[in-house]
C-alpha positions as CSV (number, residue, x, y, z in Angstrom):
1,M,24.5,-7.9,-6.9
2,N,25.7,-9.7,-3.7
3,Y,22.4,-10.4,-1.8
4,D,24.3,-12.1,1.0
5,N,25.6,-8.8,2.2
6,Q,23.4,-7.8,5.1
7,T,24.2,-4.1,4.8
8,L,22.9,-4.1,1.2
9,I,19.9,-5.9,2.1
10,D,19.0,-3.5,5.0
11,M,19.7,-0.6,2.6
12,L,17.4,-1.9,-0.1
13,A,14.8,-2.9,2.3
14,G,14.7,0.8,3.8
15,E,14.2,2.2,0.2
16,Y,11.5,-0.5,-0.4
17,V,9.5,0.5,2.5
18,L,10.0,4.3,1.9
19,G,9.0,3.8,-1.7
20,T,12.3,5.3,-3.2
21,L,13.2,1.9,-4.7
22,K,11.7,2.1,-8.3
23,G,11.3,0.1,-11.4
24,A,13.3,-3.2,-12.1
25,A,15.2,-2.8,-8.7
26,R,11.9,-2.8,-6.8
27,S,10.8,-5.8,-8.7
28,R,13.9,-7.7,-8.1
29,F,13.9,-6.9,-4.4
30,A,10.1,-8.1,-4.1
31,R,11.1,-11.4,-5.8
32,L,14.1,-11.7,-3.3
33,M,11.6,-11.4,-0.5
34,L,9.9,-14.7,-1.5
35,S,13.1,-16.6,-1.2
36,S,15.1,-14.8,1.3
37,N,14.4,-14.7,5.1
38,K,17.0,-11.9,5.6
39,A,15.2,-9.7,3.0
40,R,11.7,-10.2,4.6
41,E,13.0,-9.8,8.1
42,A,14.8,-6.5,7.1
43,T,11.7,-5.2,5.2
44,W,9.5,-6.1,8.4
45,M,11.9,-4.3,10.7
46,W,12.0,-1.2,8.6
47,E,8.1,-1.1,8.4
48,Q,8.0,-1.5,12.2
49,H,10.7,1.2,12.8
50,L,9.2,3.8,10.6
51,N,5.6,3.1,11.9
52,N,6.8,3.6,15.5
53,L,8.8,6.7,14.3
54,A,5.7,8.2,12.7
55,S,3.4,7.6,15.8
56,S,5.8,9.2,18.2
57,I,6.1,12.6,16.3
58,E,4.0,15.3,17.9
59,S,3.2,18.5,16.2
60,V,4.6,21.6,18.0
61,P,3.4,25.2,17.1
62,P,6.1,27.7,16.9
63,D,6.2,30.4,19.5
64,A,5.4,34.1,18.6
65,A,9.1,35.1,18.2
66,V,9.9,32.2,15.7
67,W,6.6,32.8,13.8
68,E,7.4,36.5,13.5
69,R,10.9,35.7,12.1
70,I,9.3,33.3,9.5
71,S,6.8,36.0,8.6
72,Q,9.5,38.6,8.0
73,R,11.5,36.2,5.7
74,I,8.3,35.5,3.6
75,D,7.3,39.2,3.4
76,T,9.2,42.0,5.0
77,Q,6.0,44.2,4.9
78,I,4.2,41.9,7.4
79,V,3.4,43.5,10.6
80,P,5.0,41.8,13.7
81,L,2.8,39.2,15.4
82,Q,2.5,40.8,18.8
83,P,0.6,44.0,17.9
84,L,-2.1,42.1,16.0
85,H,-3.4,40.1,19.1
86,K,-6.8,42.1,19.2
87,K,-7.3,41.7,15.4
88,A,-6.3,38.1,15.5
89,N,-8.8,37.5,18.3
90,N,-11.5,39.3,16.3
91,R,-10.7,37.1,13.3
92,I,-10.8,34.0,15.4
93,L,-14.2,35.0,16.7
94,Q,-15.4,35.7,13.1
95,A,-14.0,32.3,11.9
96,W,-15.8,30.5,14.8
97,S,-18.9,32.2,13.8
98,M,-18.8,31.3,10.4
99,L,-17.9,27.6,11.2
100,A,-21.0,27.5,13.5
101,T,-23.2,28.8,10.7
102,A,-21.8,26.3,8.3
103,A,-22.4,23.5,10.9
104,C,-26.0,24.6,11.2
105,V,-26.4,24.5,7.6
106,V,-25.0,21.1,7.1
107,L,-27.1,19.8,10.1
108,A,-30.2,21.0,8.3
109,L,-29.4,19.4,5.2
110,L,-28.7,16.1,7.0
111,I,-32.1,16.4,8.7
112,W,-34.2,17.3,5.6
113,Q,-32.4,15.0,3.1
114,P,-33.1,11.3,3.0
115,S,-30.3,9.3,4.5
116,A,-27.7,8.1,2.0
117,P,-27.3,4.4,1.4
118,P,-24.5,2.7,3.2
119,S,-21.1,3.0,1.4
120,S,-19.9,-0.1,-0.4
121,P,-16.9,-2.1,1.0
122,A,-13.5,-1.1,-0.6
123,K,-12.7,-3.0,-3.7
124,Q,-9.6,-5.0,-3.9
125,I,-7.8,-5.9,-7.1
126,A,-4.4,-6.9,-8.4
127,L,-2.8,-7.0,-11.9
128,F,0.2,-9.0,-12.9
129,K,2.2,-7.7,-15.8
130,N,5.3,-9.0,-17.6
131,Q,8.6,-7.0,-18.2
132,T,7.0,-5.2,-21.2
133,E,4.1,-4.0,-19.0
134,T,1.7,-6.3,-20.8
135,P,-1.2,-7.6,-18.5
136,L,-1.3,-11.3,-18.0
137,W,-3.8,-11.9,-15.0
138,F,-6.4,-9.7,-13.4
139,I,-7.6,-10.5,-9.9
140,D,-10.8,-9.4,-8.5
141,V,-11.3,-9.9,-4.7
142,N,-14.7,-10.5,-3.2
143,D,-15.9,-11.7,0.2
144,E,-15.3,-15.4,-0.3
145,R,-13.5,-15.8,-3.6
146,L,-10.7,-14.6,-5.9
147,S,-11.9,-14.2,-9.4
148,V,-8.8,-14.5,-11.7
149,K,-9.1,-13.7,-15.4
150,A,-6.2,-14.7,-17.8
151,S,-5.3,-12.1,-20.5
152,S,-5.5,-13.0,-24.1
153,A,-1.9,-11.9,-24.2
154,L,-0.7,-14.7,-22.0
155,I,1.1,-17.5,-23.9
156,P,1.1,-20.3,-21.3
157,R,3.4,-23.2,-21.2
158,T,1.8,-26.5,-21.5
159,D,4.3,-28.4,-19.5
160,K,4.0,-26.1,-16.4
161,D,1.4,-24.6,-14.2
162,Y,1.4,-21.1,-12.6
163,Q,0.7,-20.7,-9.0
164,L,-0.5,-17.7,-6.9
165,W,1.1,-16.8,-3.5
166,M,0.8,-14.2,-0.9
167,I,3.4,-12.9,1.6
168,L,2.0,-11.6,4.9
169,K,3.8,-8.8,6.7
170,G,6.1,-10.2,9.5
171,Q,5.7,-13.7,8.2
172,E,8.5,-15.6,6.4
173,T,6.7,-18.4,4.5
174,P,4.7,-17.5,1.4
175,I,1.1,-18.9,1.5
176,S,-0.4,-20.6,-1.7
177,L,-3.7,-19.2,-3.0
178,G,-4.0,-21.9,-5.7
179,L,-3.3,-22.4,-9.4
180,L,-3.9,-19.7,-12.0
181,P,-5.9,-20.2,-15.1
182,K,-4.0,-20.4,-18.4
183,S,-7.1,-19.0,-20.3
184,G,-10.5,-17.6,-19.3
185,V,-11.7,-17.1,-15.7
186,K,-11.1,-19.2,-12.6
187,E,-12.6,-18.7,-9.1
188,L,-10.2,-19.4,-6.2
189,L,-11.4,-19.9,-2.6
190,K,-10.2,-17.0,-0.5
191,N,-7.6,-18.2,2.1
192,S,-8.8,-17.4,5.7
193,Q,-5.6,-15.3,6.2
194,F,-6.3,-13.2,3.2
195,N,-6.5,-9.7,4.6
196,A,-5.6,-6.6,2.6
197,Q,-4.1,-4.9,5.5
198,D,-1.7,-7.9,6.3
199,I,-0.6,-8.6,2.8
200,A,2.9,-7.4,1.8
201,L,3.0,-8.8,-1.7
202,L,1.4,-11.2,-4.2
203,A,3.5,-13.4,-6.5
204,V,3.2,-15.8,-9.5
205,S,5.6,-18.8,-9.6
206,L,6.2,-21.4,-12.4
207,E,5.6,-24.9,-11.0
208,P,5.5,-28.5,-12.2
209,L,1.9,-29.5,-13.3
210,G,-0.3,-29.7,-10.4
211,G,1.6,-27.2,-8.3
212,S,4.5,-26.6,-6.0
213,P,5.8,-30.1,-4.8
214,N,7.0,-28.7,-1.5
215,G,4.7,-26.0,-0.7
216,L,7.1,-23.1,-1.6
217,P,7.6,-21.2,-4.8
218,S,9.9,-23.0,-7.3
219,E,10.7,-20.1,-9.6
220,V,9.1,-16.6,-9.1
221,L,8.0,-15.0,-12.4
222,Y,6.1,-12.0,-11.4
223,T,5.1,-9.9,-8.2
224,T,2.5,-7.1,-7.7
225,D,0.8,-5.3,-4.8
226,L,-2.8,-5.6,-3.8
227,I,-4.7,-2.5,-4.6
228,I,-7.5,-1.2,-2.5
229,L,-9.7,1.1,-4.3
C-alpha cells in the first residue's frame, strides 16, 4: 500500500478516529503513526475536526406538525398532537409530582444512610498481544510507576531488547517509557507526561541491547491502546 499518498493517509486517519478501521488494517496504521509525521498529523486533524463538529451540534426538538407526521407514520391510530394539550399538561404535572416524590425519597436515604467511601481512581491497564492474540506483556498503571509483567508465552530474543513507547495526541515524537522485562515483573518510573487523556497509543519496539540508540523506535513490533476501567 502506498503510504506516501496523502489522500490515502487522510482516508485511513479518518477511519481510525471514527473506529471503522478494524483488525490488521488498524494495527498497520497504528504502527505507521510511529514513523510517519503525515499519519500522526492527519489523525490529530481528524480528532480536532470531529471534536469541534460534535461540540457545535445543538439538539432541536421538532415542532408540533413534524411530530404529528412522525406519530402518524409510526401508528395511524395515534390521535393528532394538538388536541392532546390538556392531557399532555396533566401528564407533565403528574410526572413532575412523581419526580419530586422520588427526589424526597432519595434525599431521605442520603440523610439516614452513612456516607459512602470515596470512589477509587480509575484503573489504567494495557495489554500487548502478538498476531495470534497471545498476551505478551501486561501493564498496570499506578500513581508513580508502571508495573509490567511479561507473559510466560513470550519467547524473547537474547541479542535484542524490547522498549516501551507512548505517542501523545497532537505530538509527533514518540516518548520512551523504558525497557520491558523479558521475564517476570519490572517496575518502570511513570513519565511526567504520562496522562491517560493525552495518550493516543502505546507501542513496543525491538532495539539493540540497552535500548534505542537515537531516542526513536527502531522496529515497531506491537501497538495497543491504554484502557481506562
